[in-house]
PADRENLO-681402 format. One record per residue (C-alpha): residue number from 1; x, y, z. Coordinates in steps of 0.05 Angstrom, whole numbers, always signed. Layout:
REM PADRENLO-681402
SITE_NUM_X_Y_Z
...
END
This chain:
REM PADRENLO-681402
SITE_1_-270_-190_+236
SITE_2_-233_-218_+293
SITE_3_-209_-288_+313
SITE_4_-229_-313_+381
SITE_5_-195_-375_+408
SITE_6_-229_-410_+465
SITE_7_-183_-449_+511
SITE_8_-217_-507_+545
SITE_9_-178_-535_+603
SITE_10_-201_-604_+622
SITE_11_-171_-631_+686
SITE_12_-169_-706_+695
SITE_13_-137_-748_+749
SITE_14_-115_-815_+723
SITE_15_-64_-857_+761
SITE_16_+1_-868_+724
SITE_17_-10_-810_+673
SITE_18_+44_-765_+701
SITE_19_+114_-768_+672
SITE_20_+159_-787_+729
SITE_21_+215_-744_+700
SITE_22_+172_-683_+693
SITE_23_+190_-626_+741
SITE_24_+143_-613_+798
SITE_25_+100_-550_+790
SITE_26_+126_-489_+827
SITE_27_+77_-453_+873
SITE_28_+61_-385_+844
SITE_29_+94_-398_+777
SITE_30_+60_-372_+714
SITE_31_+71_-374_+640
SITE_32_+109_-313_+615
SITE_33_+67_-260_+583
SITE_34_+70_-262_+507
SITE_35_+107_-206_+474
SITE_36_+59_-151_+451
SITE_37_+50_-144_+376
SITE_38_+90_-86_+346
SITE_39_+59_-31_+305
SITE_40_+44_-49_+233
SITE_41_+20_-19_+169
SITE_42_-11_-57_+111
SITE_43_-14_-35_+38
SITE_44_-60_-73_-9
SITE_45_-35_-73_-81
SITE_46_-90_-92_-128
SITE_47_-55_-121_-189
SITE_48_-40_-180_-234
SITE_49_+6_-230_-200
SITE_50_+67_-238_-156
SITE_51_+135_-272_-161
SITE_52_+148_-289_-88
SITE_53_+212_-327_-106
SITE_54_+249_-263_-123
SITE_55_+305_-251_-73
SITE_56_+285_-178_-63
SITE_57_+225_-200_-23
SITE_58_+265_-244_+25
SITE_59_+290_-209_+87
SITE_60_+309_-218_+159
SITE_61_+257_-165_+175
SITE_62_+199_-215_+174
SITE_63_+129_-207_+200
SITE_64_+123_-225_+274
SITE_65_+76_-283_+290
SITE_66_+33_-239_+334
SITE_67_+20_-193_+275
SITE_68_+6_-249_+226
SITE_69_-43_-281_+274
SITE_70_-83_-215_+276
SITE_71_-91_-212_+200
SITE_72_-152_-257_+197
SITE_73_-201_-264_+139
SITE_74_-276_-260_+143
SITE_75_-277_-332_+168
SITE_76_-230_-318_+225
SITE_77_-171_-352_+192
SITE_78_-100_-325_+198
SITE_79_-59_-326_+133
SITE_80_-37_-394_+110
SITE_81_+38_-397_+118
SITE_82_+75_-421_+57
SITE_83_+147_-443_+56
SITE_84_+170_-437_-16
SITE_85_+220_-483_-50
SITE_86_+289_-450_-45
SITE_87_+333_-493_-91
SITE_88_+341_-491_-166
SITE_89_+320_-443_-220
SITE_90_+256_-403_-218
SITE_91_+223_-456_-262
SITE_92_+247_-513_-218
SITE_93_+222_-479_-155
SITE_94_+154_-465_-186
SITE_95_+149_-537_-207
SITE_96_+168_-561_-137
SITE_97_+110_-519_-110
SITE_98_+61_-538_-164
SITE_99_+12_-568_-115
SITE_100_+6_-501_-80
SITE_101_-4_-461_-144
SITE_102_-53_-511_-173
SITE_103_-97_-506_-111
SITE_104_-100_-433_-92
SITE_105_-166_-419_-57
SITE_106_-201_-356_-79
SITE_107_-207_-306_-22
SITE_108_-155_-343_+21
SITE_109_-97_-302_+46
SITE_110_-28_-333_+38
SITE_111_+37_-311_+71
SITE_112_+105_-328_+41
SITE_113_+152_-343_+98
SITE_114_+215_-301_+101
SITE_115_+181_-242_+68
SITE_116_+136_-184_+86
SITE_117_+88_-205_+31
SITE_118_+19_-234_+31
SITE_119_-27_-251_-28
SITE_120_-100_-265_-40
SITE_121_-132_-283_-106
SITE_122_-198_-265_-138
SITE_123_-185_-298_-204
SITE_124_-120_-335_-213
SITE_125_-66_-375_-178
SITE_126_-27_-314_-152
SITE_127_+37_-329_-190
SITE_128_+12_-330_-262
SITE_129_-16_-266_-293
SITE_130_+43_-223_-313
SITE_131_+100_-186_-280
SITE_132_+63_-120_-267
SITE_133_+43_-138_-196
SITE_134_+115_-158_-179
SITE_135_+138_-89_-200
SITE_136_+84_-52_-161
SITE_137_+91_-91_-96
SITE_138_+166_-82_-100
SITE_139_+158_-7_-109
SITE_140_+119_-4_-43
SITE_141_+174_-40_-6
SITE_142_+228_+4_-38
SITE_143_+194_+63_-6
SITE_144_+179_+28_+60
SITE_145_+215_-38_+74
SITE_146_+176_-42_+140
SITE_147_+108_-44_+106
SITE_148_+68_-108_+100
SITE_149_+45_-115_+27
SITE_150_-14_-157_+5
SITE_151_-20_-171_-69
SITE_152_-95_-173_-84
SITE_153_-99_-210_-150
SITE_154_-153_-182_-193
SITE_155_-134_-118_-231
SITE_156_-196_-74_-234
SITE_157_-238_-130_-205
SITE_158_-295_-105_-161
SITE_159_-287_-166_-116
SITE_160_-213_-149_-106
SITE_161_-227_-75_-94
SITE_162_-283_-89_-45
SITE_163_-240_-140_-7
SITE_164_-186_-86_+2
SITE_165_-239_-34_+19
SITE_166_-272_-76_+74
SITE_167_-216_-118_+104
SITE_168_-204_-84_+171
SITE_169_-129_-93_+174
SITE_170_-115_-61_+106
SITE_171_-94_+12_+114
SITE_172_-75_+37_+45
SITE_173_-96_+15_-25
SITE_174_-51_+22_-86
SITE_175_-83_+17_-154
SITE_176_-41_+21_-218
SITE_177_-96_+17_-271
SITE_178_-156_+56_-296
SITE_179_-198_+74_-356
SITE_180_-163_+107_-414
SITE_181_-175_+181_-406
SITE_182_-234_+163_-361
SITE_183_-293_+209_-348
SITE_184_-334_+215_-284
SITE_185_-398_+203_-323
SITE_186_-376_+130_-334
SITE_187_-377_+120_-259
SITE_188_-449_+144_-251
SITE_189_-481_+82_-282
SITE_190_-512_+31_-235
SITE_191_-469_-23_-205
SITE_192_-400_-25_-175
SITE_193_-341_+15_-200
SITE_194_-271_+32_-178
SITE_195_-292_+101_-156
SITE_196_-349_+73_-114
SITE_197_-305_+19_-84
SITE_198_-253_+71_-66
SITE_199_-307_+113_-33
SITE_200_-323_+51_+9
SITE_201_-250_+45_+28
SITE_202_-247_+119_+47
SITE_203_-311_+113_+89
SITE_204_-277_+55_+125
SITE_205_-219_+100_+145
SITE_206_-171_+75_+91
SITE_207_-130_+116_+41
SITE_208_-136_+97_-33
SITE_209_-77_+117_-77
SITE_210_-89_+113_-152
SITE_211_-51_+121_-216
SITE_212_-65_+177_-265
SITE_213_-68_+157_-337
SITE_214_-4_+146_-379
SITE_215_-30_+199_-426
SITE_216_-36_+275_-416
SITE_217_-109_+267_-397
SITE_218_-132_+304_-334
SITE_219_-119_+260_-273
SITE_220_-182_+287_-239
SITE_221_-226_+253_-291
SITE_222_-198_+183_-279
SITE_223_-234_+137_-231
SITE_224_-169_+115_-197
SITE_225_-140_+186_-189
SITE_226_-197_+236_-195
SITE_227_-247_+228_-138
SITE_228_-232_+273_-79
SITE_229_-228_+213_-34
SITE_230_-168_+185_-74
SITE_231_-95_+208_-76
SITE_232_-80_+216_-150
SITE_233_-8_+205_-173
SITE_234_+27_+224_-238
SITE_235_+100_+216_-260
SITE_236_+164_+256_-260
SITE_237_+239_+248_-261
SITE_238_+269_+270_-194
SITE_239_+315_+328_-184
SITE_240_+378_+287_-172
SITE_241_+369_+259_-243
SITE_242_+329_+309_-285
SITE_243_+282_+364_-264
SITE_244_+229_+337_-310
SITE_245_+154_+328_-311
SITE_246_+132_+267_-351
SITE_247_+79_+297_-398
SITE_248_+55_+229_-422
SITE_249_+22_+219_-353
SITE_250_-40_+251_-325
SITE_251_-44_+325_-313
SITE_252_-71_+360_-250
SITE_253_-51_+305_-200
SITE_254_-44_+308_-125
SITE_255_+29_+287_-128
SITE_256_+83_+262_-174
SITE_257_+134_+207_-162
SITE_258_+188_+170_-201
SITE_259_+159_+152_-269
SITE_260_+218_+106_-285
SITE_261_+248_+56_-236
SITE_262_+291_-7_-234
SITE_263_+248_-61_-202
SITE_264_+239_-136_-200
SITE_265_+196_-150_-261
SITE_266_+192_-221_-286
SITE_267_+197_-295_-271
SITE_268_+268_-298_-245
SITE_269_+305_-298_-179
SITE_270_+345_-234_-175
SITE_271_+341_-193_-240
SITE_272_+311_-124_-245
SITE_273_+284_-86_-304
SITE_274_+277_-12_-321
SITE_275_+203_+1_-323
SITE_276_+163_+65_-333
SITE_277_+93_+89_-319
SITE_278_+48_+117_-266
SITE_279_+39_+44_-248
SITE_280_+104_+51_-208
SITE_281_+99_+123_-184
SITE_282_+34_+104_-150
SITE_283_+59_+47_-105
SITE_284_+120_+89_-89
SITE_285_+72_+142_-63
SITE_286_+31_+90_-25
SITE_287_+95_+64_+6
SITE_288_+115_+135_+28
SITE_289_+46_+145_+60
SITE_290_+54_+79_+96
SITE_291_+122_+100_+122
SITE_292_+93_+163_+155
SITE_293_+34_+125_+183
SITE_294_+79_+71_+213
SITE_295_+123_+125_+246
SITE_296_+62_+154_+280
SITE_297_+35_+86_+302
SITE_298_+103_+66_+331
SITE_299_+110_+131_+369
SITE_300_+39_+127_+396
SITE_301_+41_+53_+413
SITE_302_-16_+40_+365
SITE_303_-13_-34_+349
SITE_304_-81_-43_+315
SITE_305_-103_-23_+246
SITE_306_-157_+29_+235
SITE_307_-198_+42_+298
SITE_308_-266_+77_+293
SITE_309_-244_+114_+231
SITE_310_-176_+134_+258
SITE_311_-112_+108_+226
SITE_312_-76_+118_+292
SITE_313_-97_+136_+363
SITE_314_-49_+166_+414
SITE_315_-48_+148_+489
SITE_316_-82_+214_+505
SITE_317_-137_+203_+453
SITE_318_-108_+242_+395
SITE_319_-132_+216_+327
SITE_320_-98_+213_+259
SITE_321_-146_+205_+201
SITE_322_-133_+199_+127
SITE_323_-147_+274_+121
SITE_324_-91_+290_+170
SITE_325_-43_+242_+138
SITE_326_-58_+270_+69
SITE_327_-50_+342_+93
SITE_328_+20_+326_+121
SITE_329_+41_+305_+51
SITE_330_+9_+367_+20
SITE_331_+59_+406_+62
SITE_332_+121_+361_+55
SITE_333_+120_+341_-19
SITE_334_+170_+385_-55
SITE_335_+180_+420_-121
SITE_336_+246_+409_-157
SITE_337_+293_+461_-129
SITE_338_+339_+465_-189
SITE_339_+332_+504_-253
SITE_340_+285_+475_-305
SITE_341_+326_+425_-344
SITE_342_+306_+362_-380
SITE_343_+345_+314_-423
SITE_344_+293_+259_-423
SITE_345_+262_+248_-492
SITE_346_+190_+268_-491
SITE_347_+192_+300_-422
SITE_348_+179_+372_-404
SITE_349_+218_+419_-360
SITE_350_+184_+439_-295
SITE_351_+163_+511_-296
SITE_352_+199_+542_-236
SITE_353_+149_+599_-234
SITE_354_+89_+554_-222
SITE_355_+111_+481_-212
SITE_356_+45_+464_-179
SITE_357_+11_+467_-248
SITE_358_+52_+406_-268
SITE_359_+67_+372_-201
SITE_360_+6_+385_-158
SITE_361_+30_+388_-86
SITE_362_+98_+362_-109
SITE_363_+144_+303_-113
SITE_364_+137_+245_-64
SITE_365_+190_+193_-45
SITE_366_+212_+156_+18
SITE_367_+246_+218_+47
SITE_368_+180_+256_+40
SITE_369_+146_+200_+79
SITE_370_+196_+207_+136
SITE_371_+188_+283_+134
SITE_372_+112_+277_+138
SITE_373_+119_+229_+197
SITE_374_+161_+280_+235
SITE_375_+111_+335_+220
SITE_376_+53_+292_+245
SITE_377_+91_+276_+309
SITE_378_+105_+350_+322
SITE_379_+180_+341_+314
SITE_380_+182_+392_+257
SITE_381_+135_+447_+235
SITE_382_+95_+437_+171
SITE_383_+130_+473_+115
SITE_384_+91_+532_+86
SITE_385_+67_+524_+14
SITE_386_+65_+582_-35
SITE_387_-2_+617_-31
SITE_388_-10_+610_-106
SITE_389_+0_+534_-101
SITE_390_-53_+530_-46
SITE_391_-103_+570_-87
SITE_392_-90_+529_-149
SITE_393_-96_+462_-114
SITE_394_-159_+484_-78
SITE_395_-189_+500_-146
SITE_396_-170_+431_-173
SITE_397_-199_+398_-111
SITE_398_-264_+438_-118
SITE_399_-271_+413_-189
SITE_400_-260_+341_-166
SITE_401_-313_+348_-113
SITE_402_-363_+376_-163
SITE_403_-347_+321_-214
SITE_404_-348_+262_-167
SITE_405_-391_+275_-106
SITE_406_-453_+247_-140
SITE_407_-418_+179_-146
SITE_408_-443_+138_-87
END
C-alpha cells in the first residue's frame, strides 16, 4: 500500500493577479530538496487500550513528518494527527477530548503528537479497555525509545492480528495473550487463529514475538509462543537483581526477559505500577529486537520497511531476514553469570550446569539488542553457545516444527 500524490500545475495568466510586493523569480532557482526520511522500525502491540496522556510517552524524539507520511493505511491515508489536551487531570483531559474518543473510526490509524505512538482500533475507542496495553507498549519503548509503537486494539482479535500481519510498514508483532496451556490441536480447526495469523506475518517478512503462558505449561504448545515462526518468551528475574527463573511462566521458551517491571499502568499522568507476567517480558523482547533491526537499517541507509521479504537491505545488496535477526539473538542472549540464587517467593534458581533447560537461548534486554545489532553489522563476532545448549534448543525447535507445521 502506498500513497501517490499527483501534483497538477495549472498556469493561468490573468492581469492584476500578481502581488506587487512579491519577489521576482530568480532564473535557475529551485525548491530545496526535502530531507530524506530517516530509518525507522515499527512494533505492533496487539492489546487492550492505550493511555496516550501519560507523560512517559511524550518526548522530544518525535516521529519525523516524512516517516509519518509513509505509514499509510489500505486507503492510502497517512495517520490522523491528534493533538491531545494538555491541561488538567487525566479525567479532565479525557473529557476535553471526548469528541475524539467518541468517534474513533475502526481501522483508522491515529498518531498522538509529541509521542512515538500510534493506535488503531478493531473494537473500541482506543483509550477504554484496561491498562494492559499501556503497560505493554511502554515496555517496548523502555527497551527501544527510538521505536515507533502502534497499539492495535483487539486482544486476540483475528482482525487485529491480520492487520498487523499484512500492513507493510509493521516490522515486529508483540502479543501478550494466548490460550491457557494451549495445545496445537486447537489451532488445526478451520478458520482463523493466532498461529495462522502469525504464519501470515512471518510469510510477509515480519517477526512475531509472543508470550508463553503464566503457568508452567510448555511454551511450545501455545499459539502465541509455540509455532516455529514465532519467538516465544517466558519470564525471569535478571542477574543484577536475582538469578531466578520464574517457574509460573511457560517452560521451553526461546528466550526469557524481565517478568516483573515498573511501568505506566493506569489512567493517570505520571504514575507507574509494579506489574508481573510474560505480558511484559514479551514486549521487552520485541523492543530489543527492534533495537537491533534499527541499528542495521541506520547503518545500511535502509529507510523503508520490509522489502521483498528482507527486513533490511544493504547498499551492496546484502539482506537481513527474520531468520538472520533471530539467529543473532540466539547467540547474544545470555545466561545468568552468577551462582544460582533466588530470594523471590515462588521462583526457582537457575541451574548453572544447564541453564538452557530453563532459559532457552537466554535472557534478553536492551543491552542484548545492541549486542545483536553489532554482531549483525560485523562489528563483533557472534558469541559461541555451549554445544549442549545448541543440541537442546535444536531438539525443542524440531518438536515445534513437528507440532505446528500442519497449521496453515
